[in-house]
C-alpha positions in Angstrom: 14.8 -13.0 -18.6 11.8 -11.2 -17.1 12.6 -7.7 -15.9 10.4 -5.3 -14.0 11.6 -1.7 -14.3 10.1 0.7 -11.7 10.5 4.5 -12.1 9.4 6.8 -9.4 10.9 10.2 -10.2 8.5 12.9 -11.3 11.3 14.8 -13.1 10.8 13.2 -16.6 13.7 13.6 -19.0 15.6 15.6 -16.3 15.7 12.5 -13.9 19.0 10.9 -13.2 17.4 7.7 -11.9 15.3 7.3 -15.1 18.5 7.6 -17.2 20.1 5.0 -15.0 17.3 2.5 -15.0 17.0 2.9 -18.8 20.8 2.2 -19.1 20.6 -0.8 -16.8 17.8 -2.5 -18.8 19.4 -1.6 -22.1 22.7 -3.2 -21.1 20.9 -6.4 -20.0 19.1 -6.5 -23.3 22.3 -6.1 -25.2 23.9 -9.1 -23.3 20.8 -11.4 -23.5 19.0 -12.8 -26.5 15.6 -13.0 -24.8 14.5 -10.2 -22.5 10.9 -9.3 -21.5 10.6 -5.9 -19.8 7.6 -4.6 -17.9 7.7 -0.9 -17.0 5.9 0.6 -14.1 6.0 4.4 -14.0 4.8 5.6 -10.7 4.7 9.3 -11.8 2.8 8.7 -15.0 0.2 6.4 -13.3 0.0 7.6 -9.7 -0.8 4.9 -7.1 -3.5 5.9 -4.6 -2.9 6.2 -0.9 -4.3 3.5 1.2 -7.8 3.9 2.6 -9.7 2.1 5.3 -11.8 0.4 2.5 -8.7 -0.7 0.6 -7.1 -2.2 3.7 -10.3 -3.9 4.5 -10.3 -5.5 1.0 -6.7 -6.6 1.5 -7.8 -8.6 4.5 -11.0 -10.0 2.9 -10.7 -13.6 1.5 -10.7 -13.5 -2.3 -13.9 -15.5 -2.6 -15.7 -13.0 -0.3 -14.7 -9.8 -2.1 -17.6 -7.6 -3.2 -17.4 -5.9 -6.6 -16.4 -2.5 -5.2 -13.6 -4.2 -3.1 -12.3 -6.0 -6.2 -12.1 -2.6 -8.0 -10.3 -1.0 -5.1 -7.5 -3.6 -5.1 -7.3 -4.2 -8.9 -4.2 -2.0 -9.4 -2.5 -3.5 -6.3 -3.2 -7.0 -7.7 -1.7 -6.0 -11.0 1.5 -4.7 -9.4 1.9 -7.8 -7.2 1.5 -9.9 -10.3 4.3 -8.0 -12.0 6.6 -8.6 -9.0 5.7 -12.3 -8.9 6.6 -12.7 -12.6 9.8 -10.7 -12.6 13.2 -12.4 -12.1 15.1 -9.1 -12.0 13.6 -5.9 -10.5 15.2 -2.5 -11.3 14.0 0.4 -9.2 14.8 4.1 -9.7 14.7 5.7 -6.3 15.6 9.4 -6.1 16.3 10.6 -2.5 13.7 13.1 -1.4 14.3 14.7 2.0 16.6 11.9 3.1 14.3 9.0 2.2 12.2 7.6 -0.7 9.7 9.8 -2.4 5.9 9.7 -2.0 5.4 7.8 -5.3 7.6 4.9 -4.2 6.1 4.9 -0.7 2.5 4.5 -1.9 3.7 1.7 -4.2 5.2 -0.2 -1.4 2.1 0.3 0.8 0.0 -1.2 -2.1 2.3 -4.3 -2.7 3.0 -5.2 1.0 0.1 -7.6 1.1 -0.5 -10.3 3.7 -1.2 -13.5 1.8 0.2 -12.2 -1.4 3.7 -10.9 -0.7 4.2 -12.0 2.9 2.5 -14.3 5.4 2.5 -14.8 9.1 3.9 -18.0 10.5 4.6 -19.5 13.9 8.1 -18.2 13.4 7.1 -14.7 12.5 6.4 -13.0 9.1 7.8 -14.7 6.0 8.3 -13.0 2.6 6.9 -14.7 -0.4 8.7 -12.9 -3.2 11.8 -15.0 -3.1 14.5 -15.9 -5.6 14.6 -12.5 -7.3 17.4 -10.0 -7.8 16.7 -6.4 -7.0 18.8 -3.4 -8.1 18.0 0.0 -6.6 19.5 3.0 -8.5 19.7 6.0 -6.1 20.3 9.6 -7.0 20.8 12.2 -4.2 21.6 15.9 -4.2 24.4 15.4 -1.6 26.7 12.6 -0.7 25.2 10.4 2.1 27.1 7.3 1.3 29.8 7.8 3.9 31.2 10.2 6.4 29.2 12.4 8.8 26.2 12.7 6.6 25.7 9.0 6.1 23.4 8.9 9.2 21.0 11.1 7.3 20.4 8.4 4.7 17.0 6.9 5.6 16.5 5.5 2.1 18.8 2.5 1.8 18.0 1.1 5.3 14.3 1.4 4.8 14.2 -0.2 1.4 16.5 -3.0 2.5 14.1 -3.7 5.4 10.8 -3.4 3.6 12.0 -5.3 0.5 13.4 -8.0 2.7 10.1 -8.2 4.5 8.3 -9.3 1.3 11.1 -11.8 0.5 13.2 -9.6 -1.8 16.5 -10.1 0.2 18.9 -10.0 -2.8 19.1 -6.2 -3.1 22.0 -4.2 -4.6 22.2 -0.4 -4.4 23.9 1.8 -7.0 24.5 5.2 -5.6 24.7 8.4 -7.7 25.4 11.2 -5.2 26.2 14.9 -5.5 23.6 15.6 -8.2 23.2 19.1 -6.7 26.9 19.7 -6.9 29.1 21.1 -9.6 29.0 19.9 -13.2 32.3 18.1 -12.6 30.9 16.3 -9.5 27.7 15.3 -11.2 29.6 13.9 -14.3 32.0 11.9 -12.0 29.1 10.5 -10.0 27.1 9.4 -13.1 30.3 7.9 -14.7 30.9 5.9 -11.5 27.2 4.7 -11.4 27.4 3.8 -15.1 30.5 1.7 -14.5 28.8 -0.1 -11.7 25.8 -0.9 -13.9 28.1 -2.3 -16.5 29.7 -4.7 -14.0 26.4 -5.8 -12.6 24.7 -6.4 -15.9 27.7 -8.4 -17.1 27.4 -10.6 -14.0 23.7 -11.1 -14.6 24.5 -12.4 -18.1 27.1 -14.9 -17.1 
């Protein structure tokens, strides 16, 4: 099983999403005899913002790329290669200001590539990263999973849309809310997320 683990939190050992992604991958490894894990740490190796030159290189036919254009999109190509190879993609996505953080947004901007991860057809855009399972582990300070505050959650809807756009339509979210709450609330939330992870990894191994 080829797994791509993507962490975006800048909080290091204090990150809830990093602990959850590590737990998710560890549980898969325990249940499967052969697991190949590739890790992409968006805080340790920051992904550059798009520039006009990078966008121009994205739209240049591969055989026509100049040396400087090839250098500009080398990291993007590497990250797309990782997505293409992976069967299971595990994303740690802390909620920052009601949506994804900057690290994850710049990653998405670099891998949403016409001709690589999606293409335009006569029936509209078509995602090319099909047949993969994606698990997004979300941690948030408050609880935006239901009730009056749910409309403030711009993370899950955005990720579902943009991942689906590149063909990643099989997306499961594991929520870990209330991380800015009491110690009891935090412990309960982590326990619930951990239990969900155990169920999901068990199904993956069936």
